[in-house]
N, C-alpha and C positions, 0 to 999 in steps of 0.2 A: 897233354900238357898247354897245350895252344888253345885249347877249348873250352879249358879251365880259367886262363885268365883274360879270354872274350865274357865270358858268364862273368867273371868280377869286374870288367868295364862297366857291362849293365848296370851290373845291382850300384855302382857308387852312383855313376848317369840318374839313376830315378831318386837316389837319394839325396841329388844336389838340387833338380829338378823339385822337391818332394817341398824342402824348405826354403824353395826361394822367395826372398821379400824385394820388390824393387817400390822407389819412392822417386819422383820429380813433378816442377812444375814447374809451368808456361803460366806466358803472356798472349793475347790472341793476337798481339802485333808488336813491333819495335817502336813504334813514333806516330807519336799522340796528338793531336791541336788540344789548345784549353778546354776546350767542349766537350774534348772524349771522356768517356770513361773507361778508366786500366781494367779488365777483367784477367786476372789470375784463377787458372787452373790448376788445383792439388790433387796426383792422384798416387790412393797407394793399394798395390795388388797385394796378396798371401797368397801364395802355391801352396796348400796345405792344412790339413784340417787344424794340426796343433799347432798355427804360429795364430796370436791372438794379440793386438796392440793393446798396447799397457800404459798410453797414455794418450792423449788429444793431441792435434796436430798445433805444436805451438810456431806461432806465429813467429815473422820477425818481425824489425821496426819499422814500422808500418807511420809514423809519426809527421811525415811531407806529406800523405795522403788525408782524403774522409774517406771513411766507410760506409757507405750508401745504403750497404744489403751485401748478404752473404746466405747461403747453401748450401744442403750436401743432401746424398744420397750415401745408396749402400748397393752393389749388384755381385749376385754368390749364381758360379756356375765351376760345371763340370770338362773338363779337358779332355779330348776326346782319343786326342795321340797319348796322353801318359795316364788316363783316367783319376786325377787327381783334383781335388777342388780348389778354387782359385774364387779367393774372395777380393771384389775394388768396392776400395773408400773416396769418395771423388766429390771434392767441395768446392765453391766458386767462391769470391770475395770481388765485389764491385770500388773501384777504390777514384774516387775524385782526386785531381794531383789539385796539390797546395802552389808549389812552386813549379819553375821551368825552370829547365835544363837538364841534365846528364842525371839518372837516380838511380840508384842501387835500392832492387832487392834483396834484401838476401837469404839466409837458409830457412829451410823449414822443417821440421825435429819431430819423432816423434819416436817412441820406444814399445820395442819388438821380443817380447822374450829376455829381457833385460838386455838385450842389444838396443843402440840411438844408432838410426837412420837420420840423413840428413841429403836434401834437395841444393843442386849447388850456383851458386847468385847470379846475378845474371843484372846485366842492363838495359833499362827503357829509357826513351827523348822523350819531352816533354817540353812542346815551343809554346809560345810564349800566352797568358795564360787571358789576357784581360784579352776583351772580347771586343774589336776594334772596328767603327763603323767612322766613315768617314764622314766629314760635316762639309757638306757643301757649301759655297759660299765664302766660306774660313780660310786665312792669309795662315793656318793651322791645322793642325788637328788633333782634337779632343778627345776625348774617351773617359769615357765612368765607370767605373769597378764595386761592385759593393762586395763585402767582404764578411762574413759570420765566421768565427772561428770554432764556438762551441755550436755543431748543426744534429746532434744527438739528443735530445732535452722528453721533458714526459709534459706530456697533455699539457695546456695552462702555463705549464710552465716557458720562462720571458729568455729567448735568447737575443746578446746586441750586435746589433750589424753596426758596419762601420762603411760610409760611400766616401770617396776617394777620386779625383778627376787629377788624367796624367795628361802632359803635355810636352811637348818640347819644347815653345814656344812659350814661358812663364809670362808673356802679356799677355795671354788667355784667360789666365786662372781667374782676372777682375772681370771678364766679362760672362760670367758663367753665374747664372742668377736661377729664380724661383725654383726651388727644388720640392719637388712634388712627391711626400711617399705613394708606399704600396697600398692597396685599398683589396682586397677583398674580404669572402664571407666567413674562408677557412681560417682571418688568421684578425690579430688586434693588433695597432702598430702606437706606436707613443713613443713622443719623440725627443732626444733627451738635449741633445745641444743643433745648436746648425748657426756655432764658430766658431770660422774659419780655420783650421790652424797656420803654421809655418810652413812655407812650404818647403816640399825637401828634394833635395835636389840630386842623392842619387841615384847612381842604375841608368837605365838607356834615354828615361825620359823621367823631367820632373813629377812629382804628383803632390795633393793637397788632401786633406779630411777639410767635407763640407758638410758631412753632417751624421749626429749619431743616433741608433734611433733602437727601437727595442721593439721584438718579434716579438707576438705570445698566441702560438698555434692554437686553436680551441677544437681539434680533431685529433684520433691517431692516425699513424701512418707517415706515406710521404706526401710531404703538403711543400710545396714549389712557391718559393719566397716569388711576387711579379717585381718588374724593373723597376728600379725609380728614373723619373724621370727629372731633367731640368732643360733651361735655356742660355743657349749663349747668344746672347745682344752684340750686335756691332752697327757700325756708323746708318749701314745699307741694310739690313737687314736683321731678324732674327730666326732662329735655327735651335730646333728641338732634339735633345741626345738624350738616350738612355741607356740606364746600368746591365750588366748580365743579370739572369735571373740566378737561384741560391735551391738547392733542392735541402731540406730537412726529414733528419729521421725522428719522429716524433715516436713516442716509444707509448705505449696504454700506460691510466693509471697501474696497481698492481689491484688484484683482487682481493674481499674480505673488508669493504669503505661499508661504513654504516650509510643502513638503508634510508637518512635525513641528509646525507653527503648530495652535496651538488658540485661545485667547478673551484671551489676555494681552493688556489696552491699554492701555498707561502709559508708564512706564521706568525699568526693573528690572534685577536685578544675584543672579548664582546660586552660592554658594559651601556649598562639601563639607566635614565637620570630622570630627576621631575624639572625640567627648566624653569616652571615655574614659582616664583617665591610668594606670592598668596594661599593664605588658607585654601585648603581643596574644599570645593564647595558645590554641593549636589546640582546636575542641569546645566553645572559653568566649565567650559571649555578651559582642560589644563591641558603645558606641551609635557611629551616624555620623548626624549632624543635616546635612538638605540646608537649608539657609537662603536663603531667597525676600524682597528688599527691594528696596523702591521704591518709587512712588506710583502710582498708578490703583486699575483692581479686585482688587487682591488681596484682599480676602475670599472672593471669586467663582471667582478662575482656576483653572485645573487645572492642580497643579504639576505639573514631572518628578519619576518615577520612577527611583529605582534597579533598573539593569540585572541582570537572572537572572545569577549565573555557576556555575560547575560549579567557582570557588575557595572560593565561601563559600551560607551559605544563607540570607535576606533576611528577614525578615519585613513583614507589613503595621505603616506606621509612624502610631506620635500624632502628631497635628496639633495647634500649640500657634500660637496669634497673639497677637502685638501691632502692632496695630494704630490710627489717630486719623484726622481726617478732617484731610485737607491742602487746598492749593491747588487741584489737579487731579487728585483722588481719592484715594481709604482711604490714605493714608501709614502704612510701618511693617514688620514681617518678619514670614514665614509659617513656622514651626521644624515642621518633618517628621523626628520624630527614629525611623529607622528600629534593630531590633535584631540583626545579623547574627553570623554565627556562621561564624567561617574554617572550610575543610577541609583546606587544607594547610599546610605550613609554605615560607616565605622570601617572596618580594616578592609583594601580593597588591594590583589592581587594579581599584579600585571607581568605576563607574565612571553618573554620571546617564543618560537620555533628552535628545537632541537639544532645544532649548530653542529658542522665540524668541518676539519679542510685536513688536504696533503701537504706533510711536510716532507720538501725533497731533500734536504737535506739529511736527516735522517731514514727516509724513502718509508717514515710511516705516516696512518691515520691517528688524527690527533681529534679526541672526542671531545668539545666545549661545554655540551650538553645544553638546560633552559637557563637563561636568568631569569633573577624574580627583582621584580622594583613592588614595595609590600607601602599602599599611601593609608590615612587617614583622610575620610572624605567625611563635611558635617552639612547639616540640613540648615536651612537658613535663618531659623530662627534661635538654632545653636552658636551658630555666629555671634546673632545679636545679642545672646548671652554673655558668650566667654569676655566682650568687650568691658577696659576698667571703664572707673570715672573721669579720667583726659581725654580718653578715646571716644567716649559721649558725648562730651565738651566740645570735641571737636568733629565730630562729627555734625553736630548740633549748629556750629559755625558756617559750617561748608553746605546743609542745606541751605540757611540760610542766605550764604554768598551766591546760590546754584538758585534759587528764588527771587533775586532781584538782577541778576544777570542779564544782558541785552548782548547782542550780538554787535555792537559797538564798543559798550564799556564791558573789558574780558576781568571782571572781577573774580570769577575762576584762578584764575592765577595765585591767587593766596588762598586757596583751598590750601587744609593738612593732610601731609601724608600722617599715615600710621607709625609710628618708630615703635622698638620692643623696648624704647627706656623715657624716661619721664625728660625734655627737656622745655627750663623754664622759660627759656625764647621763643617759644610759639608760644607757651599761654600767655605774656605779656604780648604779642602781635595778637592775638585774638580779641586780650581784652580793649587792647586800643584801638580797632578795625571797628567793636562795636560802642565805644564811647563815640569815637568817628559821626558812627553811623546816626547816634542817637541827637549830636548835637545836629549831625544837619537836618535831619529830621523833626527837631525843634526851630530852629531856624527858617524851615519853609511854612511849620506852620506859625513864626511871627509873620512871616512873609503875606503870610493870606491873610490872616488879620488885619492887618495894616491896607495892604488892596480895599480888604470886606469896608474896611469906614470911613474908603473916600467915596464910593460908591451910596452907600446908606448906613443907621446904624441894626446892627442886629444883635442880636445876642449871644455874646460868644457859648461857640460850644463845645462840650464838657472832653478833659485832654481823652479819655476813656482807657479800657485795659494795656495792657502789654499785646493779647492778642487780637484785639481791634487795631491797632497801631500796625502790626504787622500784617491785618490786611488789606490797610489803606497804602502802604508801598506798595505792598504786589503791585494793587491794580491802578496806584498810576503808572509804576513802571511795567506795567504788562508788556510784551511783547505778542504781536500779531502773529499766527501760526507759518502766515507765507513772508512773514521777515525771514526765520530759520530756513522755509525753504530758499530763500534766496540766499542767503548767509553760506549752505550750505553748499551750491550751486558753485558758491565763487572759488569756496576751498575746496570741491573736488578738482574744477579747472585747474587750480593750482597747483594740487599733489601736496599739498596741508593737511595731510590726510590723518596726523595726533591731533590736532585741532577741529577736522571736518568727526569725529569718534566726539571727542569731548563735545561738543556742540549738537552731537543727537541726542548724549547723554542729558545738556541739559533743558532742551526740547523732551527728550518723554519725561524729567521730573516737571516741566513745569505743566503739560499732559493730564498728570496725576492726579496735580495739587490740588489741578480745577475742578477734580470729583472727589477730591480729598483722600486720595492712598499712597500710604505714604511706600511701600513696597510693591515691587513687578507684580509678583506672586498677587496682592491682594486685588491688587486693579484685576488681573487676569481671569479671576473669579467674578468682579463687577461686570468686565467683561457681558461674560456667558448668560450673564439676566439681563444686560442694559442692550446688547447687540446682538445677539445670540451666541452661538458654541461655534461656528465657523468661524467670525470673528475674532473672537478670543482664542481659539486653535491658530489661526493666523498674526494675531500676535506674536504668542509664544514662537513661534518658529518667525519668526523677522528677530526677535531676539537673540538666539541662536545665533543665527547668520549674523546679525553685527558682532557679534563677540569672536567668531569665526574670522569673518574677516579682519577685526582689529588686532588679532594675536599674530596673523598669518604675517608670516616671515617677505613675504613678496605677493606684488599686489597691482594686479591687472585695470588697466582703465577704462577695458571692457563689464568687469565685476563690478567695479562702484558705477558704472552706470547705472549696470539694474539693480543694487540696494540701493542709491537715491530716489530711483520710479518704484521702487517696491515701498519705501519709508514715506514720501510724498504719497499715496495711494493710501493707505494702510491712514496714519495722521490725521489725512482731511476726511477719514468718514467720524476720526470716531473724537475730533476736535469739536470741542464747544463753538 
């Protein structure tokens, strides 16, 4: 009977050991400094082949920490004493504390064979999390602390950082100046505000917000934001203080991105339009704007470019930005101003590169595709034929005013701009100017006759035709080419660029009138036979260069100097 009892006890012991479950959690130590990482280790032991966890580890509330890393592993072995299978599931979690003081770590739960197991809660102690650095030569201590609430973001997604200054002596807050934000290749930093907040006296030390800025990490993995520095000035010296460093867990963007996706993260829209108001003429530059608007990493993203084509020639754009801090990134618009020269008449289709971005809110890629701008280009003859009678009268008046203009008498200010509707005031003004010029001409001829009669008696000359009259006026008021050069030099030095290019057009028209050529195309063909092919090609390239500089939104002094030298060199050779 005693032997049977011992046998039964052995069987019960083997059954109990066969189905044993052990779950526990521990930290690497009980007290931590503000810079230390809290390492938690969770171990689940299953003794038996029929034991299988039905859930993952259910972690306790860790809102008082930043999770900066985690990992897990599984070990399997056979216990030689009991000849049973033992499975170990081990997980480690790395935490960064947000607050100081005593913090309770709750229980971890797991379900095994329809039964819930949990660990025992325990406490850890966190010392002051502010990185204290003594300020030599100052009456009190001043510390900087950089706080980033959201430390887990996607690549190129922003997170907001707040820089605070701490001190027991409130008089030190007014001495903190010259805040310098961090700079590093794997992050882009954009300031939000440098306005100081009200002083918060709560806690053992008073605090004040010095700056708020956005951090855009541009690579995945653990990215460390460098320290922010500032200076504390006193009557005797000036000291430098630095803040703590903060680690970010930057998640890699999901798989399945479009092949033309670059680095746009946020929510954006693309628009392309023609900024030039005049009719589009071949071989004449126009301005096409590619606008990207929205909110995200606007200042650092790669913009979609205009695709090259044989129908037009495209030049590198000038980028202008209008951005301001938003709630989920930098908000506003980026404008890429392209100079495009059409190469053929008819319909021209201008296309941008395909564009896609990643939206962190929906965690999906958004494909915007290509944007297309259809333009209708005309030849020079087509534009001339499409003009109305009133427009031709205005053009004749403008030509006459340009002919008699000098750098001293700026009659080109009376030039008539083309309008889409008829204006009686413009027509009456043109007629008044013509009548006034004709009366001035008659008075001038009368004065000439009286002066001639004083010296000698001569046969009066016939009045002549209108063409002869205009020729005489041009000969009388003809300006030497060197006068134009001197006037252009003065306008360039005074940065009066609009008048500079208006005078260039007047000089070019005056030179063409000398050879009885009305359009630049006719004059270019004339130069081929008169001066040779190289001079004609140089004239055509110079006209294009003048147009590009005229409509360029930004003009440099060096570029204007080079342009004036090219003008003087060419027109000195082709002028009579």
